[in-house]
TIMAR-822993 format. One record per residue: chain; y, x, z of N, C-alpha, C, CB in turn. Coordinates in steps of 0.02 Angstrom, whole numbers. Glycine has a CB too. Example, Ala and Ser with C-alpha at 12.3 -4.5 7.8 and 13.67 -1.06 7.14 Angstrom:
<atoms>
   chain      n_Y      n_X      n_Z     ca_Y     ca_X     ca_Z      c_Y      c_X      c_Z     cb_Y     cb_X     cb_Z
       A     -284      660      390     -225      615      390     -165      660      390     -224      565      452
       A     -112      642      354      -53      684      357        2      645      394      -30      704      286
</atoms>
This chain:
<atoms>
   chain      n_Y      n_X      n_Z     ca_Y     ca_X     ca_Z      c_Y      c_X      c_Z     cb_Y     cb_X     cb_Z
       A      -61       49        4       -7        5      -16       50       42        3       -9      -64       15
       A       57      112       27      132      113       41      129      170      -28      166      144      137
       A       68      190      -54       93      219     -155      118      163     -188       15      247     -220
       A      105      108     -164      120       46     -209      204       53     -206       84      -38     -174
       A      214       45     -138      290       31     -128      323       93     -149      311       12      -50
       A      295      129     -137      344      205     -169      340      213     -245      310      289     -139
       A      288      188     -269      284      181     -352      358      134     -359      197      131     -387
       A      348       85     -320      412        7     -349      475       43     -339      418      -85     -285
       A      484       81     -285      537      131     -275      572      149     -322      519      182     -253
       A      528      204     -353      555      266     -389      523      280     -438      558      323     -356
       A      496      242     -482      446      242     -530      507      277     -584      405      157     -548
       A      563      239     -594      605      238     -631      613      300     -644      651      205     -615
       A      646      326     -575      658      397     -560      632      463     -582      650      401     -507
       A      551      429     -567      522      496     -600      509      510     -660      471      512     -581
       A      521      433     -705      486      452     -793      563      472     -791      445      373     -869
       A      617      456     -776      672      478     -800      698      565     -780      718      422     -776
       A      666      566     -731      670      648     -740      618      695     -766      681      677     -679
       A      571      668     -773      512      700     -822      546      710     -893      438      644     -831
       A      556      663     -910      595      651     -990      647      689     -996      626      579    -1007
       A      711      691     -958      740      727     -945      750      782     -938      746      718     -927
       A      690      840     -893      679      899     -869      651      913     -965      617      905     -786
       A      615      863    -1002      579      899    -1055      618      922    -1092      536      867    -1090
       A      661      845    -1099      729      858    -1168      764      911    -1158      793      801    -1177
       A      802      927    -1064      825      991    -1079      821     1043    -1104      831     1007    -1056
       A      742     1054    -1082      716     1110    -1068      699     1136    -1155      649     1098    -1011
       A      670     1080    -1181      665     1081    -1259      710     1102    -1292      656     1027    -1288
       A      796     1081    -1267      843     1088    -1302      857     1165    -1301      895     1043    -1282
       A      859     1182    -1235      886     1236    -1199      836     1300    -1246      873     1227    -1101
       A      759     1307    -1252      747     1342    -1297      751     1347    -1355      716     1350    -1293
       A      776     1279    -1393      794     1292    -1465      858     1313    -1477      785     1238    -1504
       A      901     1315    -1435      964     1353    -1421      943     1433    -1432      994     1336    -1338
       A      882     1434    -1382      876     1506    -1377      857     1544    -1444      824     1520    -1325
       A      798     1503    -1465      785     1515    -1523      812     1529    -1576      765     1488    -1534
       A      866     1499    -1589      896     1494    -1652      924     1553    -1647      941     1437    -1669
       A      943     1582    -1586      997     1636    -1569      973     1710    -1598     1008     1640    -1480
       A      902     1704    -1585      834     1736    -1619      833     1730    -1665      777     1720    -1608
       A      849     1689    -1717      843     1677    -1779      763     1654    -1781      866     1740    -1823
       A      742     1621    -1746      678     1608    -1742      673     1513    -1732      647     1660    -1674
       A      678     1477    -1750      683     1406    -1741      608     1381    -1740      728     1370    -1799
       A      625     1320    -1700      545     1275    -1668      573     1215    -1715      531     1248    -1554
       A      518     1207    -1748      511     1141    -1798      505     1073    -1754      437     1148    -1850
       A      471     1100    -1695      446     1026    -1674      504     1003    -1627      367     1024    -1631
       A      556     1041    -1604      599     1036    -1529      639      975    -1558      657     1117    -1499
       A      650      973    -1588      726      910    -1624      678      839    -1597      746      908    -1758
       A      607      865    -1629      586      781    -1616      565      758    -1560      534      757    -1653
       A      531      819    -1517      531      799    -1471      573      776    -1413      508      821    -1466
       A      626      825    -1421      689      793    -1374      711      705    -1405      772      857    -1386
       A      704      703    -1455      716      623    -1493      673      567    -1446      677      619    -1587
       A      600      592    -1445      566      553    -1426      570      538    -1330      504      577    -1460
       A      586      580    -1316      604      591    -1254      675      559    -1245      601      664    -1240
       A      708      562    -1272      763      512    -1269      767      429    -1274      799      532    -1315
       A      722      449    -1333      702      346    -1349      661      328    -1262      605      326    -1449
       A      634      355    -1249      604      325    -1182      644      331    -1140      546      351    -1155
       A      695      401    -1117      739      398    -1068      783      305    -1089      794      482    -1076
       A      800      287    -1140      846      245    -1163      805      172    -1122      855      249    -1258
       A      741      170    -1139      702      108    -1125      689      111    -1042      625      108    -1173
       A      678      155    -1031      646      163     -945      723      153     -897      601      269     -924
       A      765      183     -935      851      168     -907      873      112     -884      902      175     -956
       A      856       70     -958      855      -34     -936      838      -47     -880      800      -90     -975
       A      759      -20     -893      741      -54     -814      779      -22     -729      648      -37     -806
       A      792       33     -743      849       56     -697      891       31     -670      879       87     -713
       A      931        7     -732      991      -32     -721     1003      -85     -700     1015      -39     -757
       A      935     -105     -718      918     -165     -702      899     -169     -625      866     -185     -748
       A      875     -135     -613      845     -127     -518      903     -115     -470      788      -49     -500
       A      947      -85     -514     1009      -59     -473     1063     -105     -511     1025       33     -478
       A     1047     -157     -536     1112     -185     -554     1179     -158     -567     1124     -220     -514
       A     1174     -116     -627     1229      -61     -634     1249      -71     -703     1204       19     -620
       A     1209     -134     -734     1217     -134     -819     1313     -183     -818     1122     -204     -872
       A     1338     -148     -874     1393     -193     -879     1401     -252     -890     1421     -179     -910
       A     1441     -277     -860     1440     -350     -842     1516     -385     -854     1415     -357     -761
       A     1537     -430     -877     1587     -465     -878     1598     -512     -818     1584     -494     -935
       A     1635     -514     -743     1625     -532     -709     1682     -576     -685     1601     -494     -685
       A     1704     -595     -736     1793     -621     -718     1776     -680     -692     1858     -633     -790
       A     1698     -735     -727     1691     -777     -673     1676     -788     -621     1675     -800     -678
       A     1638     -732     -608     1612     -731     -544     1642     -714     -504     1569     -706     -534
       A     1700     -691     -491     1767     -676     -454     1813     -748     -432     1815     -626     -510
       A     1807     -798     -471     1822     -866     -439     1759     -919     -421     1870     -902     -489
       A     1715     -897     -413     1678     -940     -413     1644     -918     -325     1631     -937     -487
       A     1621     -976     -310     1604     -979     -250     1536     -949     -246     1610    -1043     -228
       A     1516     -924     -185     1439     -880     -187     1371     -908     -219     1415     -868     -110
       A     1372     -996     -197     1328    -1032     -224     1335    -1008     -285     1331    -1099     -215
       A     1390    -1042     -325     1377    -1007     -394     1382     -970     -407     1391    -1012     -433
       A     1400     -905     -386     1386     -838     -417     1302     -837     -423     1420     -772     -365
       A     1276     -847     -392     1203     -833     -376     1176     -869     -419     1177     -848     -309
       A     1188     -931     -420     1154     -999     -480     1176     -953     -569     1225    -1114     -467
       A     1250     -934     -569     1258     -907     -619     1213     -808     -653     1335     -916     -607
       A     1212     -811     -563     1148     -753     -581     1096     -758     -595     1131     -717     -544
       A     1066     -802     -580     1022     -818     -583     1003     -866     -667     1022     -844     -519
       A     1031     -892     -706     1042     -904     -770     1058     -862     -812     1076     -940     -775
       A     1076     -806     -789     1080     -747     -838     1020     -712     -836     1136     -699     -824
       A     1005     -692     -761      931     -655     -738      881     -696     -816      893     -692     -626
       A      892     -757     -800      812     -812     -849      857     -785     -918      801     -949     -836
       A      881     -787     -953      896     -759    -1027      876     -690    -1043      968     -760    -1041
       A      902     -652     -982      874     -578     -997      801     -589     -998      894     -519     -938
       A      770     -614     -969      696     -601     -949      676     -647    -1000      668     -617     -866
       A      686     -685    -1029      696     -729    -1120      666     -680    -1160      790     -745    -1160
       A      733     -628    -1159      729     -594    -1215      693     -531    -1218      785     -586    -1233
       A      658     -495    -1146      640     -443    -1123      589     -466    -1153      646     -420    -1058
       A      532     -514    -1135      479     -551    -1142      464     -553    -1220      490     -618    -1109
       A      518     -585    -1257      519     -579    -1337      499     -481    -1362      622     -610    -1366
       A      559     -426    -1320      558     -384    -1349      502     -359    -1333      603     -355    -1347
       A      437     -363    -1253      392     -348    -1262      342     -367    -1307      384     -348    -1224
       A      321     -424    -1314      286     -462    -1342      296     -422    -1432      313     -546    -1320
       A      342     -433    -1477      332     -397    -1527      355     -310    -1526      366     -438    -1575
       A      379     -289    -1468      361     -227    -1481      305     -193    -1465      398     -198    -1463
       A      259     -234    -1438      185     -207    -1428      144     -233    -1483      152     -230    -1357
       A      166     -262    -1518      133     -291    -1577      148     -234    -1638      167     -372    -1595
       A      213     -188    -1617      222     -161    -1678      190      -88    -1658      303     -165    -1707
       A      186      -75    -1599      170       -9    -1569      100       -2    -1573      193        0    -1496
       A       67      -59    -1562      -19      -84    -1566      -20      -81    -1662      -39     -196    -1519
       A      -14      -93    -1689       -5      -84    -1765       12      -10    -1790       55     -132    -1789
       A       56       24    -1752       71       81    -1784        3      121    -1763      146      113    -1760
       A      -26      117    -1688      -84      131    -1676     -142      135    -1703      -90      110    -1649
       A     -138       87    -1734     -217       55    -1759     -199       91    -1851     -226      -73    -1751
       A     -141      104    -1864     -136      127    -1937     -138      205    -1940      -67       99    -1971
       A     -127      234    -1886     -152      312    -1876      -94      342    -1879     -202      346    -1930
       A      -22      323    -1916       17      353    -1909       51      406    -1860       34      321    -1919
       A       61      467    -1899       88      535    -1839      143      560    -1866       35      607    -1825
       A      171      574    -1800      236      592    -1825      242      667    -1847      288      577    -1773
       A      281      688    -1893      273      724    -1944      277      814    -1907      337      696    -2002
       A      325      829    -1858      316      888    -1821      273      891    -1770      369      906    -1798
       A      268      841    -1733      203      840    -1673      139      831    -1685      207      791    -1625
       A      134      792    -1740       82      753    -1757       39      686    -1691       32      816    -1782
       A       90      679    -1668       71      634    -1595       85      554    -1634      143      654    -1507
       A       27      518    -1603       42      455    -1635      104      414    -1641        5      420    -1612
       A      133      405    -1697      208      349    -1688      193      297    -1637      231      299    -1767
       A      134      259    -1631      127      205    -1588      131      235    -1507       54      166    -1606
       A      146      276    -1478      165      298    -1435      221      301    -1423      147      334    -1431
       A      256      318    -1475      333      325    -1474      370      264    -1450      359      342    -1545
       A      334      232    -1513      368      161    -1506      318      107    -1449      371      123    -1596
       A      286      125    -1417      270       84    -1338      330      117    -1301      180      105    -1292
       A      367      150    -1294      419      153    -1256      473       77    -1235      453      207    -1294
       A      460       54    -1314      478      -14    -1288      464      -70    -1259      489      -33    -1311
       A      391      -94    -1284      367     -120    -1243      344      -87    -1160      325     -140    -1280
       A      341      -24    -1131      332        1    -1068      401      -44    -1011      339       95    -1079
       A      457      -15    -1063      523       -5    -1044      549      -73    -1024      565       29    -1100
       A      521     -110    -1053      558     -190    -1065      502     -234    -1009      551     -229    -1173
       A      445     -185    -1011      390     -222     -973      424     -208     -888      297     -180     -993
       A      449     -158     -866      463     -121     -841      539     -163     -794      462      -62     -893
       A      553     -189     -841      622     -223     -816      590     -304     -820      705     -203     -878
       A      565     -321     -842      528     -388     -830      531     -390     -757      449     -394     -860
       A      499     -340     -714      464     -339     -653      539     -346     -621      408     -270     -634
       A      586     -298     -629      641     -275     -585      675     -335     -594      683     -207     -603
       A      685     -364     -653      702     -438     -664      686     -511     -604      660     -450     -730
       A      604     -532     -621      582     -557     -573      601     -534     -484      522     -550     -595
       A      603     -460     -458      628     -434     -405      684     -480     -396      643     -361     -409
       A      749     -461     -445      802     -468     -434      822     -573     -418      834     -423     -499
       A      773     -619     -477      757     -675     -450      743     -696     -394      724     -690     -471
       A      697     -671     -365      657     -672     -295      704     -674     -252      610     -613     -277
       A      748     -615     -249      833     -603     -207      859     -659     -213      894     -548     -239
       A      874     -680     -272      936     -731     -281      906     -793     -241      956     -753     -370
       A      847     -813     -240      827     -879     -221      823     -861     -155      763     -911     -252
       A      806     -817     -119      812     -817      -67      893     -817      -25      774     -771      -62
       A      939     -783      -73      986     -783      -49     1023     -878      -64     1019     -713      -79
       A     1002     -898     -103     1017     -968     -115      993    -1018      -51      980     -988     -184
       A      961     -993      -27      928    -1040       39      941    -1006      124      830    -1041       25
       A      977     -974       99     1013     -918      163      975     -880      205     1053     -952      217
       A      921     -848      163      865     -802      196      909     -722      180      770     -813      147
       A      945     -723      148      971     -676      123     1035     -648      114      954     -680       86
       A     1088     -595       97     1145     -577       98     1158     -562        7     1150     -515      156
       A     1180     -568      -19     1182     -550      -95     1226     -484      -78     1221     -614     -155
       A     1191     -422     -113     1226     -332      -82     1286     -317     -130     1158     -249      -96
       A     1332     -307     -111     1400     -299     -142     1449     -372     -152     1385     -264     -217
       A     1425     -439     -149     1445     -490     -149     1499     -502      -96     1396     -525     -149
       A     1572     -514      -97     1610     -540      -44     1633     -617      -51     1669     -496      -37
       A     1639     -647      -17     1657     -723       -5     1720     -690      -32     1652     -770       78
       A     1755     -743     -105     1834     -742     -107     1864     -808      -91     1861     -723     -178
</atoms>
């Protein structure tokens, strides 16, 4: 149970750290190799694929920390109850979009894996690169569900919404 709780709290940070470290290291090595007139053929491809994974895992992390850019003019003038209701509505809409992306993203990635398409330089299955979409948005759905649970607890008066003050 302790391991599951740790993963729940830190899975995005762990994945973001791994992909960022790989990306920065590979780009640094490529810069050094170019200075030595010996370029790596695969480094830019690996950095690009790490960046793709970073973006989709970052979406989940942003939802978890509730740090996505949003227009909150309407939230400022509403009472706490209506702010929570509006947050629930926007979360449900985001979840519908995320489910759509997971469904079709998985379908595309699975087809690419079945076709056996490989990346040009690294020769890794392109389906693994495209799997970033359903994995990242799947994590996002989990975070959206957690946010919905919190919002419903706030509506029932069992919890206070963080960062929200009564206007």
